[in-house]
DSSP file (Angstrom, degrees, kcal/mol; ACC not computed):
  #  RESIDUE AA STRUCTURE BP1 BP2  ACC     N-H-->O    O-->H-N    N-H-->O    O-->H-N    TCO  KAPPA ALPHA  PHI   PSI    X-CA   Y-CA   Z-CA
    1    1 A M              0   0    0      0, 0.0     2,-0.5     0, 0.0    41,-0.1   0.000 360.0 360.0 360.0 148.2  101.1  127.0  102.9
    2    2 A D        -     0   0    0      1,-0.1     2,-0.3     2,-0.0    55,-0.0  -0.605 360.0-163.1 -71.1 116.0  102.0  126.4  106.5
    3    3 A N        +     0   0    0     -2,-0.5     2,-0.3     2,-0.1    -1,-0.1  -0.215  45.8 123.9 -98.5  43.2  105.8  126.1  106.7
    4    4 A R        -     0   0    0     -2,-0.3     2,-0.5    13,-0.0    13,-0.1  -0.692  61.0-127.4-104.2 155.5  105.9  124.6  110.1
    5    5 A L        -     0   0    0     11,-0.4    11,-2.2    -2,-0.3     2,-0.3  -0.903  31.5-161.1 -97.3 125.9  107.4  121.4  111.4
    6    6 A Y  E     -A   15   0A   0     -2,-0.5     2,-0.4     9,-0.2     9,-0.2  -0.795  11.8-169.1-111.7 151.9  104.8  119.3  113.3
    7    7 A A  E     -A   14   0A   0      7,-2.5     7,-2.8    -2,-0.3     2,-0.5  -0.980  14.1-145.8-139.0 127.4  105.2  116.5  115.8
    8    8 A G  E     +A   13   0A   0     -2,-0.4     2,-0.2     5,-0.2     5,-0.2  -0.800  32.4 168.7 -88.7 129.8  102.4  114.3  117.2
    9    9 A T  E >   -A   12   0A   0      3,-2.0    25,-3.0    -2,-0.5     3,-1.0  -0.730  53.0 -98.2-131.8 178.0  103.1  113.3  120.8
   10   10 A N  T 3  S+     0   0    0     23,-0.3     3,-0.1     1,-0.2    25,-0.1   0.427 123.4  51.7 -77.5   1.3  101.3  111.7  123.8
   11   11 A G  T 3  S-     0   0    0      1,-0.5    -1,-0.2    20,-0.1    22,-0.2  -0.086 122.3 -79.0-127.9  34.0  100.7  115.2  125.0
   12   12 A G  E <   -A    9   0A   0     20,-2.2    -3,-2.0    -3,-1.0    -1,-0.5  -0.487  66.5 -41.9 106.3-174.7   99.1  116.8  121.9
   13   13 A L  E     -AB   8  27A   0     14,-2.7    13,-3.0    -5,-0.2    14,-1.8  -0.819  55.8-168.4 -96.4 130.1  100.2  118.3  118.6
   14   14 A F  E     -AB   7  25A   0     -7,-2.8    -7,-2.5    -2,-0.5     2,-0.3  -0.871   7.6-163.5-118.1 152.7  103.4  120.5  118.7
   15   15 A S  E     -AB   6  24A   0      9,-2.7     9,-2.8    -2,-0.3     2,-0.5  -0.967  27.0-113.6-130.2 151.5  104.9  122.8  116.1
   16   16 A F  E     - B   0  23A   0    -11,-2.2     2,-0.9    -2,-0.3   -11,-0.4  -0.733  22.1-149.9 -89.0 125.4  108.4  124.2  116.0
   17   17 A A  E >>> - B   0  22A   0      5,-3.0     4,-1.6    -2,-0.5     5,-1.4  -0.827   7.4-167.1 -95.7 103.8  108.5  127.9  116.5
   18   18 A D  T 345S+     0   0    0     -2,-0.9     3,-0.3     1,-0.2    -1,-0.2   0.905  86.0  55.8 -56.4 -44.7  111.6  129.2  114.6
   19   19 A E  T 345S+     0   0    0      1,-0.2    -1,-0.2    -3,-0.1    -2,-0.0   0.793 118.9  32.6 -63.9 -28.1  111.4  132.6  116.1
   20   20 A Q  T <45S-     0   0    0     -3,-0.7    -1,-0.2     2,-0.2    -2,-0.2   0.522 100.7-134.0-102.4  -9.7  111.6  131.1  119.7
   21   21 A N  T  <5S+     0   0    0     -4,-1.6     2,-0.3    -3,-0.3    -3,-0.2   0.904  71.1  92.5  54.9  46.0  113.7  128.1  118.7
   22   22 A R  E   <S-B   17   0A   0     -5,-1.4    -5,-3.0    -7,-0.1     2,-0.3  -0.981  80.4 -95.3-157.5 164.8  111.5  125.7  120.6
   23   23 A W  E     -B   16   0A   0     -2,-0.3     2,-0.3    -7,-0.2    -7,-0.2  -0.686  37.4-170.5 -84.2 137.1  108.5  123.5  120.3
   24   24 A V  E     -B   15   0A   0     -9,-2.8    -9,-2.7    -2,-0.3     2,-0.4  -0.963  31.7-103.1-128.1 147.8  105.1  124.9  121.3
   25   25 A R  E     -B   14   0A   0     -2,-0.3   -11,-0.3   -11,-0.2     3,-0.1  -0.553  32.3-178.4 -71.0 122.1  101.8  123.0  121.7
   26   26 A A  E     -     0   0A   0    -13,-3.0     2,-0.3    -2,-0.4   -12,-0.2   0.742  68.1  -6.8 -90.9 -28.9   99.6  123.7  118.6
   27   27 A Y  E    S+B   13   0A   0    -14,-1.8   -14,-2.7     5,-0.1    -1,-0.3  -0.962 100.5  23.8-164.7 148.0   96.6  121.7  119.8
   28   28 A G        -     0   0    0     -2,-0.3     2,-0.2   -16,-0.2   -16,-0.1  -0.508  62.6-100.0 102.3-164.0   95.5  119.4  122.6
   29   29 A N    >   -     0   0    0     -2,-0.2     3,-1.7   -19,-0.0    -2,-0.0  -0.815  49.6 -70.6-149.7-174.1   96.6  118.7  126.1
   30   30 A D  T 3  S+     0   0    0      1,-0.3   -18,-0.1    -2,-0.2    -2,-0.0   0.651 129.3  49.7 -64.4 -13.9   98.6  116.2  128.2
   31   31 A N  T 3  S+     0   0    0    -20,-0.2     2,-0.8     2,-0.0    -1,-0.3   0.390  84.8  98.0-105.5   2.0   96.0  113.5  127.6
   32   32 A L    <   -     0   0    0     -3,-1.7   -20,-2.2    16,-0.1     2,-0.7  -0.828  58.4-159.2 -97.9 111.7   95.6  113.9  123.8
   33   33 A Q        -     0   0    0     -2,-0.8    16,-1.4   -22,-0.2     2,-0.7  -0.807   3.7-157.1 -91.3 114.6   97.7  111.2  122.0
   34   34 A V  E     +C   48   0B   0    -25,-3.0    14,-0.2    -2,-0.7   -23,-0.1  -0.846  19.5 169.6 -96.8 113.3   98.4  112.3  118.4
   35   35 A N  E     +     0   0B   0     12,-2.8     2,-0.3    -2,-0.7    13,-0.2   0.553  60.5  17.2-102.5 -11.7   99.1  109.2  116.4
   36   36 A G  E     -C   47   0B   0     11,-1.2    11,-2.1    37,-0.2     2,-0.4  -0.987  54.7-159.9-161.2 151.5   99.0  110.5  112.8
   37   37 A I  E     +C   46   0B   0     -2,-0.3     2,-0.3    37,-0.3     9,-0.2  -0.999  17.0 171.4-135.7 135.6   99.2  113.8  110.8
   38   38 A A  E     -C   45   0B   0      7,-2.4     7,-3.2    -2,-0.4     2,-0.4  -0.971  18.4-145.7-143.0 157.8   98.0  114.4  107.3
   39   39 A L  E     +C   44   0B   0     -2,-0.3     2,-0.3     5,-0.2     5,-0.2  -0.949  14.7 174.3-123.1 144.3   97.5  117.3  104.9
   40   40 A L  E >   -C   43   0B   0      3,-2.2     3,-2.1    -2,-0.4     2,-0.1  -0.902  65.7 -45.9-149.3 121.4   94.9  117.8  102.2
   41   41 A D  T 3  S-     0   0    0     -2,-0.3    -1,-0.0     1,-0.3    38,-0.0  -0.376 124.6 -20.4  54.0-121.7   94.6  121.1  100.3
   42   42 A N  T 3  S+     0   0    0     -2,-0.1    15,-2.7    -3,-0.1     2,-0.4   0.024 119.8  92.4-105.1  26.9   94.8  123.8  102.9
   43   43 A E  E <   -CD  40  56B   0     -3,-2.1    -3,-2.2    13,-0.3     2,-0.4  -0.923  59.0-147.6-126.8 149.4   93.9  121.7  105.9
   44   44 A I  E     -CD  39  55B   0     11,-2.7    11,-1.9    -2,-0.4     2,-0.4  -0.925  15.4-162.8-112.4 137.7   95.8  119.6  108.5
   45   45 A Y  E     -CD  38  54B   0     -7,-3.2    -7,-2.4    -2,-0.4     2,-0.4  -0.934   2.9-165.6-120.9 141.3   94.3  116.5  110.0
   46   46 A I  E     -CD  37  53B   0      7,-2.3     7,-2.3    -2,-0.4     2,-0.5  -0.994  11.2-149.4-127.8 138.4   95.3  114.6  113.1
   47   47 A G  E     +CD  36  52B   0    -11,-2.1   -12,-2.8    -2,-0.4   -11,-1.2  -0.914  32.3 168.9-101.7 126.1   94.3  111.1  114.2
   48   48 A T  E >   -CD  34  51B   0      3,-2.3    23,-3.0    -2,-0.5     3,-1.2  -0.723  53.4 -97.5-131.1 175.3   94.2  110.8  118.0
   49   49 A N  T 3  S+     0   0    0    -16,-1.4   -15,-0.1    21,-0.3     3,-0.1   0.492 125.0  48.0 -72.2  -2.6   93.1  108.5  120.8
   50   50 A R  T 3  S-     0   0    0      1,-0.5    18,-0.3   -17,-0.3    -1,-0.2   0.100 124.0 -81.8-123.9  20.3   89.9  110.7  120.9
   51   51 A G  E <   -D   48   0B   0     -3,-1.2    -3,-2.3    16,-0.2    -1,-0.5  -0.678  61.8 -46.2 116.4-170.3   89.0  110.8  117.3
   52   52 A A  E     -DE  47  66B   0     14,-1.3    13,-3.2    -2,-0.2    14,-1.6  -0.863  49.9-173.8-106.6 140.0   90.0  112.8  114.2
   53   53 A Y  E     -DE  46  64B   0     -7,-2.3    -7,-2.3    -2,-0.4     2,-0.3  -0.888   2.6-167.9-126.7 157.2   90.4  116.5  114.1
   54   54 A K  E     +DE  45  63B   0      9,-1.9     9,-1.8    -2,-0.3     2,-0.3  -0.983   6.2 177.1-143.7 158.1   91.0  119.1  111.4
   55   55 A A  E     -D   44   0B   0    -11,-1.9   -11,-2.7    -2,-0.3     2,-0.4  -0.978  37.5-101.2-151.6 156.7   92.0  122.7  111.1
   56   56 A T  E >>  -D   43   0B   0     -2,-0.3     4,-2.1   -13,-0.2     3,-1.8  -0.673  53.2-100.8 -77.0 133.7   92.8  125.2  108.4
   57   57 A L  T 34 S+     0   0    0    -15,-2.7    -1,-0.1    -2,-0.4   -15,-0.0  -0.244 105.5  13.1 -56.0 144.2   96.5  125.7  108.1
   58   58 A N  T 34 S+     0   0    0      1,-0.1    -1,-0.3    -3,-0.1    -2,-0.0   0.228 123.8  65.0  72.1 -11.9   97.8  128.9  109.8
   59   59 A Q  T <4 S-     0   0    0     -3,-1.8    -2,-0.2     2,-0.0    -1,-0.1   0.751  77.4-158.7-106.2 -34.0   94.4  129.3  111.6
   60   60 A H     <  +     0   0    0     -4,-2.1     2,-1.2     1,-0.2    -3,-0.1   0.895  27.7 160.7  52.5  47.1   94.4  126.3  113.8
   61   61 A N        -     0   0    0     -5,-0.3    -1,-0.2     2,-0.0    -7,-0.1  -0.587  28.1-162.3 -90.5  67.8   90.6  126.4  114.2
   62   62 A W        +     0   0    0     -2,-1.2     2,-0.3    -7,-0.1    -7,-0.2  -0.191  16.7 172.7 -63.0 139.4   90.5  122.8  115.4
   63   63 A R  E     -E   54   0B   0     -9,-1.8    -9,-1.9     0, 0.0     2,-0.3  -0.993  35.8-110.5-147.0 146.2   87.3  120.8  115.3
   64   64 A L  E     +E   53   0B   0     -2,-0.3   -11,-0.3   -11,-0.2   -13,-0.1  -0.570  35.7 169.1 -74.1 127.9   86.4  117.2  115.9
   65   65 A I  E    S+     0   0B   0    -13,-3.2   -12,-0.2    -2,-0.3    -1,-0.1   0.577  72.3  32.9-117.7 -15.8   85.3  115.4  112.7
   66   66 A L  E    S-E   52   0B   0    -14,-1.6   -14,-1.3   -16,-0.1     3,-0.4  -0.733  79.6-175.4-140.4  89.5   85.3  111.7  113.7
   67   67 A P        +     0   0    0      0, 0.0   -16,-0.2     0, 0.0     3,-0.1  -0.236  57.8  31.3 -81.4 170.8   84.2  111.3  117.3
   68   68 A D  S    S+     0   0    0    -18,-0.3     2,-0.3     1,-0.2   -17,-0.1   0.751  95.5 103.6  57.7  30.6   84.0  108.2  119.5
   69   69 A R        -     0   0    0     -3,-0.4     2,-0.6   -19,-0.1   -21,-0.2  -0.992  63.1-140.4-137.7 145.2   86.9  106.5  117.7
   70   70 A S        -     0   0    0     -2,-0.3    16,-0.8   -20,-0.2     2,-0.3  -0.945  25.8-159.8-104.1 117.7   90.5  105.9  118.7
   71   71 A L  E     -F   85   0C   0    -23,-3.0    14,-0.2    -2,-0.6   -36,-0.2  -0.754  23.0-172.6 -99.0 141.0   92.8  106.3  115.6
   72   72 A H  E    S+     0   0C   0     12,-2.7     2,-0.3    -2,-0.3    13,-0.1   0.508  77.6   0.2-104.3  -9.2   96.3  105.0  115.3
   73   73 A N  E     -F   84   0C   0     11,-1.1    11,-2.3   -25,-0.1    -1,-0.3  -0.974  55.3-161.7-166.4 162.3   96.9  106.8  112.0
   74   74 A I  E     +F   83   0C   0     -2,-0.3     2,-0.3     9,-0.2   -37,-0.3  -0.982  19.5 161.8-148.3 143.5   95.3  109.2  109.5
   75   75 A S  E     -F   82   0C   0      7,-2.3     7,-3.6    -2,-0.3     2,-0.4  -0.953  26.9-130.4-153.5 171.5   96.3  109.9  105.9
   76   76 A T  E     +F   81   0C   0     -2,-0.3     2,-0.3     5,-0.2     5,-0.2  -0.978  25.0 164.2-129.2 145.1   95.1  111.3  102.6
   77   77 A A  E >   -F   80   0C   0      3,-2.1     3,-1.9    -2,-0.4    45,-0.1  -0.926  68.2  -1.6-158.8 134.1   95.3  109.8   99.1
   78   78 A D  T 3  S-     0   0    0     -2,-0.3     3,-0.1     1,-0.3    44,-0.0   0.835 129.5 -55.2  54.7  37.2   93.5  110.7   95.9
   79   79 A G  T 3  S+     0   0    0      1,-0.2     2,-0.4    15,-0.0    16,-0.3   0.550 114.2 116.0  77.6   7.4   91.5  113.5   97.6
   80   80 A I  E <   -F   77   0C   0     -3,-1.9    -3,-2.1    14,-0.1     2,-0.5  -0.889  60.3-137.7-112.0 139.1   90.2  111.1  100.3
   81   81 A V  E     -FG  76  92C   0     11,-2.3    11,-1.9    -2,-0.4     2,-0.5  -0.843  19.9-158.6 -93.2 129.5   90.9  111.3  104.1
   82   82 A Y  E     -FG  75  91C   0     -7,-3.6    -7,-2.3    -2,-0.5     2,-0.6  -0.938   4.6-163.0-113.1 127.6   91.5  107.8  105.6
   83   83 A A  E     -FG  74  90C   0      7,-2.6     7,-2.6    -2,-0.5     2,-0.9  -0.943   7.0-154.7-110.6 119.3   91.0  107.2  109.3
   84   84 A M  E     +FG  73  89C   0    -11,-2.3   -12,-2.7    -2,-0.6   -11,-1.1  -0.823  19.5 174.5 -98.8 103.6   92.7  104.1  110.6
   85   85 A V  E     -F   71   0C   0      3,-1.9    27,-0.3    -2,-0.9   -14,-0.2  -0.494  46.8 -98.8 -98.0 175.2   90.9  102.9  113.8
   86   86 A Y  S    S+     0   0    0    -16,-0.8    25,-0.1     1,-0.2     3,-0.1   0.423 118.0  29.7 -80.2   3.4   91.7   99.7  115.6
   87   87 A S  S    S+     0   0    0      1,-0.4    22,-0.6    23,-0.1     2,-0.3   0.525 123.9   7.3-132.2 -15.2   88.8   97.7  114.0
   88   88 A E        -     0   0    0     21,-0.1    -3,-1.9    20,-0.1     2,-0.5  -0.993  64.5-109.0-164.9 158.4   88.2   99.2  110.6
   89   89 A L  E     -G   84   0C   0     -2,-0.3    13,-3.3    -5,-0.2     2,-0.3  -0.871  33.9-166.2 -95.8 128.5   89.3  101.7  107.9
   90   90 A F  E     -GH  83 101C   0     -7,-2.6    -7,-2.6    -2,-0.5     2,-0.3  -0.866   3.0-167.3-113.2 150.9   87.1  104.7  107.5
   91   91 A A  E     -GH  82 100C   0      9,-2.4     9,-2.0    -2,-0.3     2,-0.4  -0.966   9.7-162.2-137.8 153.8   87.2  107.1  104.6
   92   92 A S  E     -G   81   0C   0    -11,-1.9   -11,-2.3    -2,-0.3     3,-0.5  -0.977   9.7-173.6-138.9 122.4   85.7  110.6  103.8
   93   93 A K  S    S+     0   0    0     -2,-0.4     6,-0.1     5,-0.2    -1,-0.1   0.504  86.6  56.8 -89.9  -5.0   85.4  112.1  100.3
   94   94 A D  S >  S-     0   0    0      4,-0.5     3,-0.9   -13,-0.1    -1,-0.2  -0.187 123.5 -89.9-122.0  40.9   84.3  115.4  101.7
   95   95 A K  T 3  S-     0   0    0     -3,-0.5    -2,-0.1   -16,-0.3   -15,-0.1   0.810  90.1 -44.6  60.9  36.0   87.2  116.3  104.0
   96   96 A G  T 3  S+     0   0    0      2,-0.4    -1,-0.2   -15,-0.1     3,-0.1   0.495 108.5 112.6  93.7   4.2   85.8  114.7  107.1
   97   97 A E  S <  S+     0   0    0     -3,-0.9     2,-0.3     1,-0.2    -2,-0.1   0.885  88.2  17.8 -75.0 -38.6   82.2  115.9  107.0
   98   98 A N  S    S-     0   0    0    -32,-0.0    -4,-0.5     2,-0.0    -2,-0.4  -0.984  73.5-161.0-133.8 144.6   80.8  112.4  106.3
   99   99 A W        -     0   0    0     -2,-0.3     2,-0.3    -7,-0.1    -7,-0.2  -0.907   6.9-175.8-126.7 151.2   82.5  109.0  106.9
  100  100 A Y  E     -H   91   0C   0     -9,-2.0    -9,-2.4    -2,-0.3     2,-0.2  -0.989  36.5 -99.1-142.9 151.3   81.9  105.5  105.6
  101  101 A G  E     -H   90   0C   0     -2,-0.3   -11,-0.2   -11,-0.2     3,-0.2  -0.504  32.5-173.5 -67.3 135.4   83.5  102.1  106.3
  102  102 A D        +     0   0    0    -13,-3.3   -12,-0.1    -2,-0.2    -1,-0.1  -0.370  46.8 112.7-129.0  52.7   86.1  101.2  103.6
  103  103 A Q    >   +     0   0    0    -14,-0.1     3,-2.7     2,-0.1    -1,-0.1   0.397  34.3 137.2-104.8  -0.8   87.0   97.7  104.5
  104  104 A S  T 3  S+     0   0    0      1,-0.3    35,-2.5    33,-0.2     0, 0.0  -0.274  77.1  14.6 -59.0 122.4   85.5   95.9  101.4
  105  105 A G  T 3  S+     0   0    0      1,-0.4    -1,-0.3    33,-0.2    36,-0.2   0.222 109.8  96.4  97.7 -12.1   88.0   93.3  100.1
  106  106 A M  S <  S-     0   0    0     -3,-2.7    -1,-0.4     1,-0.1    -3,-0.1  -0.723  87.2 -83.7-106.3 159.9   90.1   93.3  103.2
  107  107 A P    >   -     0   0    0      0, 0.0     3,-0.9     0, 0.0     2,-0.3  -0.285  43.2-117.1 -62.8 142.9   89.9   90.9  106.2
  108  108 A V  T 3  S+     0   0    0      1,-0.2     3,-0.1   -20,-0.0   -20,-0.1  -0.596  97.4  21.3 -76.9 138.9   87.3   91.7  108.9
  109  109 A G  T 3  S+     0   0    0    -22,-0.6     2,-0.4    -2,-0.3    -1,-0.2   0.358 100.9 100.3  85.6  -6.4   88.8   92.4  112.3
  110  110 A M    <   -     0   0    0     -3,-0.9    -1,-0.3   -23,-0.1     2,-0.3  -0.897  62.4-144.9-108.9 143.7   92.3   93.3  111.0
  111  111 A Y        -     0   0    0     -2,-0.4    16,-0.5   -25,-0.1     2,-0.3  -0.676  13.2-107.0-112.4 164.5   93.1   97.0  110.7
  112  112 A S  E     -I  126   0D   0    -27,-0.3    14,-0.2    -2,-0.3     3,-0.1  -0.629  16.5-165.9 -85.9 139.2   95.1   99.1  108.3
  113  113 A F  E    S-     0   0D   0     12,-3.5     2,-0.3    39,-0.4    13,-0.2   0.828  71.2  -7.3 -88.8 -38.5   98.5  100.6  109.4
  114  114 A Q  E     -I  125   0D   0     11,-1.0    11,-3.2    38,-0.3     2,-0.4  -0.991  50.1-150.5-161.1 146.5   98.9  103.1  106.6
  115  115 A V  E     +I  124   0D   0     -2,-0.3     2,-0.3     9,-0.2     9,-0.2  -0.991  26.0 174.1-120.4 130.4   97.3  104.3  103.3
  116  116 A V  E     -I  123   0D   0      7,-2.4     7,-3.0    -2,-0.4     2,-0.5  -0.914  27.1-128.4-133.9 161.5   99.6  105.9  100.7
  117  117 A E  E     -I  122   0D   0     -2,-0.3     2,-0.5     5,-0.2     5,-0.2  -0.940  16.4-174.1-111.6 129.9   99.3  107.1   97.1
  118  118 A A  E >   -I  121   0D   0      3,-3.3     3,-1.6    -2,-0.5     2,-0.5  -0.875  67.3 -58.7-123.9  95.7  101.7  105.9   94.4
  119  119 A G  T 3  S-     0   0    0     -2,-0.5    41,-0.0     1,-0.3     0, 0.0  -0.571 121.6 -18.3  66.6-120.1  101.0  107.9   91.3
  120  120 A D  T 3  S+     0   0    0     -2,-0.5     2,-0.4    -3,-0.1    -1,-0.3   0.145 121.4  95.0-103.4  19.8   97.3  107.1   90.5
  121  121 A I  E <   -I  118   0D   0     -3,-1.6    -3,-3.3    11,-0.0     2,-0.5  -0.913  61.0-151.0-112.6 137.1   97.2  104.0   92.8
  122  122 A V  E     -I  117   0D   0     -2,-0.4    11,-2.5    11,-0.4     2,-0.3  -0.933  18.1-167.7-107.3 128.8   96.1  104.0   96.4
  123  123 A L  E     -IJ 116 132D   0     -7,-3.0    -7,-2.4    -2,-0.5     2,-0.4  -0.890   9.8-157.2-121.4 146.5   97.7  101.3   98.6
  124  124 A D  E     -IJ 115 131D   0      7,-2.6     7,-2.5    -2,-0.3     2,-0.6  -0.988  11.4-144.0-125.0 128.0   96.8  100.1  102.1
  125  125 A G  E     +IJ 114 130D   0    -11,-3.2   -12,-3.5    -2,-0.4   -11,-1.0  -0.842  33.9 174.2 -90.5 118.6   99.3   98.4  104.5
  126  126 A Q  E >   -IJ 112 129D   0      3,-3.3    26,-2.4    -2,-0.6     3,-1.4  -0.628  47.9 -93.9-122.4 173.5   97.3   95.7  106.3
  127  127 A W  T 3  S+     0   0    0    -16,-0.5     3,-0.1     1,-0.3    26,-0.1   0.758 125.3  36.9 -61.4 -26.8   98.0   92.9  108.8
  128  128 A D  T 3  S-     0   0    0      1,-0.2     2,-0.3    21,-0.1    -1,-0.3   0.120 125.9 -72.5-118.4  22.4   98.3   90.4  106.0
  129  129 A G  E <  S-J  126   0D   0     -3,-1.4    -3,-3.3    21,-0.3     2,-0.4  -0.904  70.5 -28.7 133.4-157.7  100.0   92.5  103.3
  130  130 A V  E     -J  125   0D   0     -2,-0.3    12,-3.5    -5,-0.2     2,-0.3  -0.849  46.3-164.8-107.1 137.0   99.4   95.3  100.8
  131  131 A Y  E     -JK 124 141D   0     -7,-2.5    -7,-2.6    -2,-0.4     2,-0.4  -0.915   6.8-149.5-120.1 148.1   96.1   96.1   99.2
  132  132 A R  E     -JK 123 140D   0      8,-2.7     8,-2.7    -2,-0.3     2,-0.4  -0.946  21.1-121.3-117.3 137.9   95.3   98.2   96.2
  133  133 A K  E     - K   0 139D   0    -11,-2.5   -11,-0.4    -2,-0.4     6,-0.2  -0.648  33.1-152.5 -76.0 126.6   92.1  100.2   95.7
  134  134 A D    >   -     0   0    0      4,-3.1     3,-1.3    -2,-0.4    -1,-0.0  -0.352  30.1 -94.2 -95.0-179.2   90.4   99.1   92.5
  135  135 A N  T 3  S+     0   0    0      1,-0.3    -1,-0.1     2,-0.1    -2,-0.0   0.623 120.9  54.6 -72.4 -13.3   88.1  101.1   90.2
  136  136 A I  T 3  S-     0   0    0      2,-0.1    -1,-0.3     0, 0.0     3,-0.1   0.053 120.9-100.6-110.5  27.3   84.9   99.8   91.9
  137  137 A L  S <  S+     0   0    0     -3,-1.3     2,-0.3     1,-0.2   -33,-0.2   0.730  83.7 120.8  65.7  28.9   85.9  100.9   95.4
  138  138 A N        -     0   0    0    -33,-0.1    -4,-3.1   -35,-0.1     2,-0.4  -0.771  62.2-119.0-109.2 162.9   87.0   97.5   96.7
  139  139 A W  E     -K  133   0D   0    -35,-2.5     2,-0.4    -2,-0.3    -6,-0.2  -0.873  24.3-161.6-101.5 137.0   90.5   96.6   98.0
  140  140 A V  E     -K  132   0D   0     -8,-2.7    -8,-2.7    -2,-0.4   -34,-0.1  -0.973  25.3-112.1-122.3 130.9   92.4   93.9   96.2
  141  141 A K  E     -K  131   0D   0     -2,-0.4   -10,-0.3   -10,-0.2     2,-0.2  -0.346  29.8-174.8 -64.1 139.1   95.3   92.0   97.8
  142  142 A L        +     0   0    0    -12,-3.5   -12,-0.1     1,-0.1    -1,-0.1  -0.611  31.2 134.0-136.9  69.8   98.7   92.8   96.1
  143  143 A N    >   +     0   0    0     -2,-0.2     3,-2.8   -14,-0.1    -1,-0.1   0.204  17.2 151.2-110.9  15.6  101.3   90.6   97.7
  144  144 A T  T 3  S+     0   0    0      1,-0.3    -2,-0.0    -3,-0.1     4,-0.0  -0.274  79.0   9.3 -54.1 122.3  103.2   89.2   94.7
  145  145 A G  T 3  S+     0   0    0      1,-0.3    -1,-0.3    -2,-0.0     3,-0.1   0.254 108.8 102.8  91.1 -11.7  106.7   88.5   96.0
  146  146 A L  S <  S-     0   0    0     -3,-2.8    -1,-0.3     1,-0.1    -3,-0.1  -0.649  85.6 -85.9 -96.9 158.7  106.0   89.1   99.6
  147  147 A P        -     0   0    0      0, 0.0     3,-0.3     0, 0.0    -1,-0.1  -0.259  45.6-109.1 -55.6 154.5  105.5   86.4  102.3
  148  148 A I  S    S+     0   0    0      1,-0.3     2,-0.6    23,-0.1    23,-0.1   0.902 109.0  28.6 -57.4 -47.1  101.9   85.1  102.4
  149  149 A K  B    S+L  170   0E   0     21,-1.2    21,-2.9     2,-0.0    -1,-0.3  -0.897  77.7 151.5-120.0 101.3  101.1   86.8  105.8
  150  150 A I        -     0   0    0     -2,-0.6     2,-0.7    -3,-0.3   -21,-0.3  -0.976  41.0-135.9-132.8 119.8  103.1   89.9  106.4
  151  151 A P        -     0   0    0      0, 0.0     2,-1.1     0, 0.0    16,-0.5  -0.643  19.1-152.9 -73.7 114.2  102.0   92.8  108.5
  152  152 A V        +     0   0    0    -26,-2.4   -39,-0.4    -2,-0.7   -38,-0.3  -0.758  25.2 166.4 -94.3  98.9  102.9   95.9  106.5
  153  153 A T        +     0   0    0     12,-1.4     2,-0.3    -2,-1.1    13,-0.2   0.702  61.9  30.3 -89.1 -23.0  103.4   98.5  109.1
  154  154 A E  E     +M  165   0F   0     11,-1.4    11,-2.2   -40,-0.1     2,-0.4  -0.998  60.0 180.0-139.3 141.9  105.1  101.2  107.1
  155  155 A M  E     +M  164   0F   0     -2,-0.3     2,-0.3     9,-0.2     9,-0.2  -0.997   2.0 175.5-141.0 138.4  105.0  102.2  103.4
  156  156 A R  E     -M  163   0F   0      7,-2.3     7,-3.2    -2,-0.4     2,-0.5  -0.991  20.8-142.1-137.8 146.8  106.8  104.9  101.4
  157  157 A V  E     +M  162   0F   0     -2,-0.3     2,-0.4     5,-0.2     5,-0.2  -0.948  22.2 175.5-109.8 125.8  106.8  105.7   97.8
  158  158 A W  E >  S-M  161   0F   0      3,-2.7     3,-1.3    -2,-0.5    -2,-0.0  -0.963  70.9 -23.2-134.4 116.4  110.1  106.8   96.3
  159  159 A K  T 3  S-     0   0    0     -2,-0.4     3,-0.1     1,-0.3    -1,-0.1   0.906 127.1 -50.3  49.0  49.5  110.5  107.4   92.5
  160  160 A N  T 3  S+     0   0    0      1,-0.2     2,-0.5   -41,-0.0    -1,-0.3   0.674 114.6 122.0  63.2  21.5  107.5  105.1   91.8
  161  161 A I  E <   -M  158   0F   0     -3,-1.3    -3,-2.7     2,-0.0     2,-0.6  -0.958  57.8-140.4-111.7 128.8  109.0  102.4   94.0
  162  162 A L  E     -M  157   0F   0     -2,-0.5     2,-0.5    -5,-0.2    -5,-0.2  -0.794  16.0-166.8 -89.8 123.3  107.0  101.1   96.9
  163  163 A V  E     -M  156   0F   0     -7,-3.2    -7,-2.3    -2,-0.6     2,-0.3  -0.953   8.9-172.8-110.5 124.0  109.1  100.4  100.0
  164  164 A V  E     -M  155   0F   0     -2,-0.5     2,-0.3    -9,-0.2    -9,-0.2  -0.864   7.7-163.0-118.3 152.2  107.4   98.4  102.7
  165  165 A A  E     -M  154   0F   0    -11,-2.2   -12,-1.4    -2,-0.3   -11,-1.4  -0.955   6.5-175.9-130.5 151.5  108.5   97.5  106.3
  166  166 A S        -     0   0    0     -2,-0.3   -14,-0.1   -14,-0.2     3,-0.1  -0.981  28.8-144.3-143.6 153.8  107.3   94.9  108.7
  167  167 A S  S    S-     0   0    0    -16,-0.5     2,-0.3    -2,-0.3   -15,-0.1   0.643  84.6 -19.6 -90.2 -16.2  108.0   93.9  112.2
  168  168 A Q        -     0   0    0    -17,-0.4     2,-0.3     2,-0.0    -1,-0.2  -0.967  58.2-138.3-169.6 173.3  107.5   90.2  111.5
  169  169 A W        -     0   0    0     -2,-0.3     2,-0.4   -19,-0.2   -19,-0.2  -0.990   7.4-147.7-148.0 156.8  106.0   87.8  109.1
  170  170 A C  B      L  149   0E   0    -21,-2.9   -21,-1.2    -2,-0.3    -2,-0.0  -0.933 360.0 360.0-121.9 142.3  104.1   84.5  109.4
  171  171 A K              0   0    0     -2,-0.4   -23,-0.1   -23,-0.1    -1,-0.1   0.465 360.0 360.0 -82.0 360.0  104.2   81.6  107.0
């Protein structure tokens, strides 16, 4: 496994070089905005303002896998790569070779902030709350105890506890 520390920036993807004690550009240029980083098996994925890219860890053989889209985040859960663009959630079951829209059950025109895995449950943080992936590939709203309309911008799972954050909420 690649034991590097990565940082997505407005000027590409950087990794920390221990031997040089400094950050070095791992991919991109001054115009590539890296908004999300994810891992699946032995591959690293980045969501950027110019699409989604992937490379094999330690090889950095980057290639564009989702062109013509601006992503604000990318993640993996249950073996699926999720690309969060500003209009829709896309998913790939074959590591980015083929993509499909995965918005069924969620509001049209609102986008996902983050997808996380909690045990065997896949959760999506959306503009109006949290959604859970059901067994027939739809998303089901899961807002019990949360305000009716809450943009869930961050989610973390800690010891089977879902922790969510929001910048605001609407009644």
